[in-house]
C-alpha positions in Angstrom: 1.3 -4.4 -14.7 1.2 -3.4 -10.5 -0.5 -0.1 -10.3 1.8 1.1 -7.2 0.7 4.9 -7.6 -2.8 2.8 -6.3 -0.4 2.3 -3.1 -2.1 3.7 0.3 0.8 5.9 1.4 1.9 6.9 -2.5 1.5 10.5 -1.2 3.3 10.4 2.0 7.2 11.2 2.2 9.9 10.3 4.7 12.7 11.6 5.7 14.4 8.7 7.4 17.6 8.7 9.5 17.4 5.0 11.0 19.9 2.8 10.9 20.6 -1.1 11.6 17.6 -3.2 11.9 14.2 -2.0 13.6 14.0 1.5 12.5 15.5 0.4 9.3 12.5 -2.1 8.6 10.0 0.4 10.7 10.8 2.8 7.4 10.6 -0.2 5.1 7.4 -0.9 6.0 6.1 2.6 5.2 8.3 1.7 1.4 6.3 -1.2 1.0 3.0 0.9 1.6 4.0 3.3 -1.4 5.5 6.3 0.7 8.5 7.9 -0.8 11.4 7.4 1.9 14.5 9.3 1.6 17.3 7.4 3.7 20.1 9.9 4.7 23.3 8.7 5.2 26.9 9.0 5.8 30.2 7.6 4.3 31.8 8.5 7.5 29.4 6.9 9.7 28.3 3.7 7.1 24.9 2.0 8.7 26.1 -1.2 10.5 24.2 -3.5 8.3 25.7 -2.6 5.4 28.7 -4.1 6.4 27.4 -7.1 8.1 26.3 -11.0 6.1 25.7 -11.9 4.4 27.2 -10.8 1.4 26.1 -10.7 -2.3 28.6 -14.0 -3.7 30.3 -13.9 -0.2 32.3 -10.4 -1.2 32.2 -8.2 1.4 31.3 -4.5 0.3 28.6 -1.4 0.9 26.4 -2.3 -1.2 26.4 -6.3 -0.9 25.0 -6.8 2.3 21.6 -9.3 1.9 20.6 -8.0 5.4 20.8 -4.2 4.5 19.1 -4.9 1.1 15.8 -6.4 2.4 15.8 -3.7 5.7 16.2 -0.5 2.8 14.1 -2.0 -0.2 12.1 0.7 -1.8 13.9 3.3 -0.5 16.3 6.3 -2.0 19.6 7.2 -0.3 21.8 9.9 -0.4 24.8 10.6 1.6 25.2 13.7 3.5 27.7 15.4 6.0 24.9 16.4 8.8 27.6 17.9 10.8 28.3 20.5 8.9 26.0 23.7 8.6 25.1 23.5 5.0 24.3 19.6 5.4 22.2 20.3 8.5 20.3 22.9 6.1 19.9 20.5 3.5 18.5 17.7 5.6 16.3 20.2 6.9 15.0 21.8 4.0 14.0 18.1 3.1 12.1 18.0 5.8 10.1 21.2 4.9 8.5 18.5 2.2 8.1 15.5 4.0 5.5 14.4 6.5 7.7 12.0 8.5 10.8 11.8 10.5 12.2 8.6 11.9 15.1 7.8 13.3 16.1 5.0 15.9 19.2 6.9 17.3 20.2 7.0 21.5 18.2 9.5 23.2 19.8 13.2 22.5 21.4 12.1 19.1 19.2 13.9 16.5 19.0 17.1 19.1 22.7 17.2 19.3 22.3 17.2 15.2 20.0 20.1 14.9 17.3 17.8 14.0 15.3 17.2 17.0 11.9 17.3 16.8 11.4 20.9 18.5 14.1 21.8 15.5 12.1 20.1 12.9 8.8 21.4 14.2 10.5 24.7 13.0 10.2 24.0 9.6 7.6 21.3 9.3 5.0 22.2 12.2 2.4 19.1 11.2 5.5 16.8 11.1 5.0 12.8 12.6 8.0 12.5 14.4 9.1 9.0 14.9 12.5 8.5 17.9 12.6 4.5 19.1 15.2 4.1 21.4 16.1 1.2 23.3 14.9 1.9 26.8 13.2 5.6 25.8 14.0 9.2 26.0 13.9 10.0 30.0 14.5 7.5 32.9 17.0 6.0 34.6 18.3 3.4 31.7 17.8 6.0 28.8 21.3 6.1 28.0 21.3 2.4 27.6 21.8 1.4 24.0 21.7 -1.7 22.6 20.5 -4.4 20.2 18.0 -6.7 19.3 19.6 -9.7 21.4 19.8 -6.7 24.1 16.5 -5.8 24.0 15.2 -9.6 24.2 17.3 -10.2 27.1 15.7 -7.3 29.0 12.7 -8.0 28.2 12.5 -11.4 29.7 12.5 -13.1 25.8 15.4 -15.2 26.0 14.6 -16.5 29.5 11.9 -18.1 27.8 13.3 -19.6 25.8 15.3 -22.8 26.2 14.9 -26.1 28.6 14.9 -25.6 32.0 17.7 -25.9 34.1 20.1 -24.7 30.8 21.0 -21.4 29.8 18.8 -19.7 27.1 18.8 -20.3 23.9 17.4 -17.1 22.3 15.0 -17.2 19.4 18.3 -17.2 16.5 17.4 -14.0 15.3 16.6 -10.5 16.7 13.3 -10.8 17.2 12.6 -7.6 18.5 14.2 -5.7 15.7 11.9 -7.6 13.0 8.6 -7.8 15.1 7.5 -5.9 17.9 9.7 -2.6 17.7 9.0 -2.0 13.9 5.4 -3.5 14.5 4.4 -1.5 16.9 6.4 1.5 15.4 4.8 1.6 11.9 1.2 1.5 13.7 2.0 4.2 15.8 3.1 6.0 12.2 -0.3 4.8 10.1 -2.5 6.4 13.5 -1.0 9.4 13.4 -1.4 9.7 9.7 -5.0 9.1 10.3 -5.2 12.1 12.4 -3.2 14.5 10.3 -5.4 13.5 7.5 -8.3 14.2 9.7 -7.3 17.2 11.3 -3.7 18.6 9.7 -2.2 18.2 12.9 1.5 16.1 13.8 2.5 14.0 16.4 5.2 13.0 18.3 6.0 9.5 18.7 8.5 8.0 21.4 8.7 4.5 21.4 11.0 2.2 24.2 12.0 -0.8 22.1 12.1 -2.9 25.3 8.8 -1.8 26.0 7.7 -2.9 22.9 8.9 -6.6 23.2 8.1 -6.8 26.9 4.2 -6.1 25.0 4.2 -9.6 23.6 5.2 -11.2 26.4 1.8 -9.7 28.5 0.6 -13.2 29.2 3.6 -13.8 31.0 4.4 -10.4 33.1 0.5 -11.0 34.3 1.3 -14.4 35.6 4.7 -13.2 37.3 2.3 -10.6 38.5 0.4 -12.3 40.3 3.2 -14.9 41.5 3.2 -18.1 39.4 6.8 -17.9 38.2 7.6 -18.7 34.1 10.1 -21.0 33.6 11.4 -21.4 30.1 9.5 -23.3 27.9 11.6 -25.2 24.8 8.9 -26.6 23.5 6.0 -26.4 26.0 2.6 -25.4 25.5 0.2 -25.2 28.5 -3.2 -25.9 26.6 -1.8 -28.4 24.8 -1.6 -32.3 24.6 1.0 -32.3 22.1 3.5 -29.3 21.2 6.6 -30.6 20.2 9.1 -31.5 17.1 9.6 -35.5 16.4 11.7 -37.2 14.0 10.6 -39.0 10.8 11.6 -41.8 8.6 14.8 -39.6 7.5 17.4 -38.6 9.2 17.0 -34.8 8.3 13.7 -34.7 8.4 11.6 -33.2 11.3 7.7 -32.3 11.5 6.3 -29.9 14.4 2.7 -31.3 15.6 0.2 -29.7 18.0 -3.0 -31.6 19.5 -5.3 -29.7 21.8 -8.4 -31.3 21.5 -9.6 -35.3 22.2 -10.9 -35.4 18.5 -7.7 -33.9 17.2 -5.9 -36.8 19.4 -7.8 -39.1 18.0 -6.8 -38.5 14.5 -3.4 -38.1 15.3 -3.1 -41.6 16.3 -5.5 -42.9 13.5 -3.1 -41.5 11.1 -0.1 -42.5 12.6 -1.0 -46.3 13.3 -0.4 -46.0 17.1 -2.3 -47.4 19.9 -5.9 -45.8 20.3 -5.6 -46.8 24.1 -3.7 -44.7 25.2 -5.6 -41.9 26.9 -4.6 -38.2 26.0 -5.0 -37.5 29.6 -2.1 -39.9 30.3 0.1 -37.5 27.6 -1.1 -34.3 29.4 -0.3 -35.2 32.8 2.9 -37.0 32.1 5.2 -36.5 34.9 7.8 -33.9 34.3 11.5 -35.6 33.4 9.3 -38.0 31.6 8.5 -36.3 28.3 11.0 -38.5 26.6 8.7 -41.6 26.8 6.1 -39.6 25.2 8.3 -38.4 22.4 9.6 -42.2 22.1 6.1 -43.3 21.9 4.8 -41.1 19.3 7.8 -41.2 17.1 6.9 -45.2 16.7 4.4 -43.6 14.3 6.1 -40.6 12.9 9.4 -42.4 11.5 7.2 -44.1 9.2 6.8 -41.1 7.1 8.3 -38.6 4.7 7.9 -35.2 6.7 5.9 -34.0 4.2 3.9 -36.7 3.6 3.2 -37.0 7.0 1.7 -33.1 6.8 -0.3 -33.5 4.5 -1.8 -36.2 5.6 -2.3 -34.8 9.4 -3.5 -31.5 8.4 -6.2 -33.2 6.1 -7.2 -35.2 9.2 -7.7 -32.0 11.1 -4.2 -31.8 13.2 -2.0 -29.1 13.0 1.7 -30.2 11.6 4.1 -28.4 9.6 7.7 -29.7 8.0 10.6 -28.3 9.8 12.3 -26.8 7.3 16.2 -25.1 6.8 16.1 -21.6 5.6 17.0 -22.7 2.0 13.6 -24.9 2.3 12.0 -21.6 3.2 12.8 -19.4 0.1 13.2 -22.6 -2.6 10.1 -25.0 -1.7 7.6 -23.8 0.6 4.2 -23.6 -1.2 2.5 -21.1 0.6 4.8 -18.6 0.7 5.4 -19.8 -3.0 1.2 -19.5 -3.9 1.6 -16.0 -1.6 4.5 -14.4 -3.5 6.3 -13.6 -0.3 9.9 -14.1 -2.1 10.7 -11.6 -5.1 13.7 -10.9 -6.5 14.9 -7.2 -7.8 17.5 -5.7 -9.7 20.4 -4.2 -8.4 23.2 -1.4 -10.0 26.2 -2.7 -8.4 25.3 -7.1 -7.7 22.4 -7.8 -10.0 19.8 -8.7 -8.1 18.6 -9.3 -4.0 16.2 -11.6 -2.9 13.4 -9.9 -0.6 10.5 -10.7 1.8 7.3 -9.3 1.2 5.3 -8.1 4.3 3.2 -10.8 5.7 0.5 -9.1 4.6 -2.0 -8.8 1.4 -4.6 -6.5 0.2 -7.2 -6.8 -2.3 -7.2 -3.3 -3.7 -3.8 -2.0 -3.5 -0.3 -3.3 -4.1 2.0 -4.2 -0.7 5.2 -4.8 -1.9 8.3 -2.7 -2.4 8.6 -1.1 -6.1 12.5 -1.4 -6.3 15.6 -2.4 -4.6 17.8 -1.4 -1.8 20.0 1.5 -3.1 23.6 2.2 -2.8 25.0 4.4 -0.6 24.5 8.0 -1.5 22.6 6.5 -4.9 20.0 9.3 -5.5 21.7 12.1 -4.0 21.6 14.0 -7.5 18.1 12.5 -7.5 16.4 13.6 -4.6 18.7 17.7 -4.5 17.4 17.7 -8.2 13.6 17.6 -7.5 14.1 19.8 -4.2 14.9 22.4 -6.7 18.8 22.2 -6.3 20.5 23.2 -9.4 23.6 20.9 -11.0 26.1 23.7 -10.0 25.0 23.5 -6.6 25.3 20.2 -6.0 28.5 20.1 -7.5 29.6 22.7 -5.3 28.3 21.1 -2.1 30.1 17.9 -3.3 33.0 20.0 -3.6 32.8 21.1 -0.3 32.4 17.8 1.6 28.5 18.2 2.4 28.0 15.5 -0.3 30.0 12.3 0.7 
C-alpha cells in the first residue's frame, strides 16, 4: 500500500485561489508532494477550465472537464462567495491555519478582495504568499492579462517555433502554463518552505509568467543581445548533423532521428543501409534550401522499416531515435511511460474516473503522485469547514445566507 503520509509536504497546508492553467498546476505539484491543498472556488465565477473541453464522454459540465481534472488532482474544493464579509472572514480563518496562499490573478485582484499579502500577513505572519500574474505586479504592462499562448508570443517562443518565412505555428499547447510558469513558481515555494523550516520566516513570491517563459529561452536572448538574429527553427538544431522527422514504411508512421557525432552518423548509415561514402560534413554544410535533398536521401533507408522496429535498432546502435506518437499512442502504447507508472486512473464521484498524468520526477524514499482525483465544485465544503471548527448549524446558516455556494 502506498504510504502517502511519508510525502515531503504531508504537514503543509495550502489555500489555493488559483485558476485556469499555470497557477492550478503549481499547486497540483504541491498536492502531489503531499500538501493539503484547499481550492477556493465560486459558482458565480467558475474556473474557466471547468468548462473547457475535453469533457468526459463528450458531455459538458462543470465537473466533467479532463483539463480541469488533470490540473487539480489531489485537491479539495470549497465554494465561497468572497464578496461577502462572512466569505472573506471564512477565507482568512482558513489562511490562519495555512502555510501557503497562492493565486495567479491580475495584479490588485486579491487586494481588492481584502486578501492581498499585507491583509493575509496580519492573520498569518509567517505565510508564504505566491502571486503569479502575466507581466508582474508593477511596470507599464502590469495590467495586461493573458494566457499561455499570449505569454508564448510575448516571450518570443512562438516566433521560434515554425519555418522561416512562414507564420509561427506555436507548440501545439499552452507551453508556458505547463512548464516554465508552474516550474519556477513551485521551485520558489519549495525554496521558501526550506527557509521557513530553518528560520520561521515567511516569503512574498511575485512571479511574472512572461519572464519565467523568457528564462527558458536564455540562449536565444543571449544571441540576440550580441547581434545574432534568431530565425524560426523548425526542426533545426545548430549542433546536430541530423535532427528531423522522417517517413517510414507505413504512411502514418514517422520517426524522429538526431545525430551529433561522426560515430553516430556511421551507425545511422549502417542501420539504414545507405551509402557510407557520403560524408557527414556534406549533410552539415548543405546549402540552405537544399535540406529536402538530405531528407529524401535518408528516407531511402527509413522507408524500409516500421517506425518502432527502426527506433529499437537505432537506439541499440547508439543513435537517438523515437517514434512520433499520437496522443492515443502516448497514453496506450508508450512502454517507458507505462514502466514509470506515468498514467493514473482515479475515481471521481460524478464521471466514474479520470485519466491523470503523474509528475515527471520520481523519488526513492516517498511517493510522488496524487492521493485522489480532482474535486467536484464545492465537494469538500462541509468537510473543510467542519475540520476548521464550524458546527453543522453554522455551516447551514452560511449556506442559507449565500456565503457558501
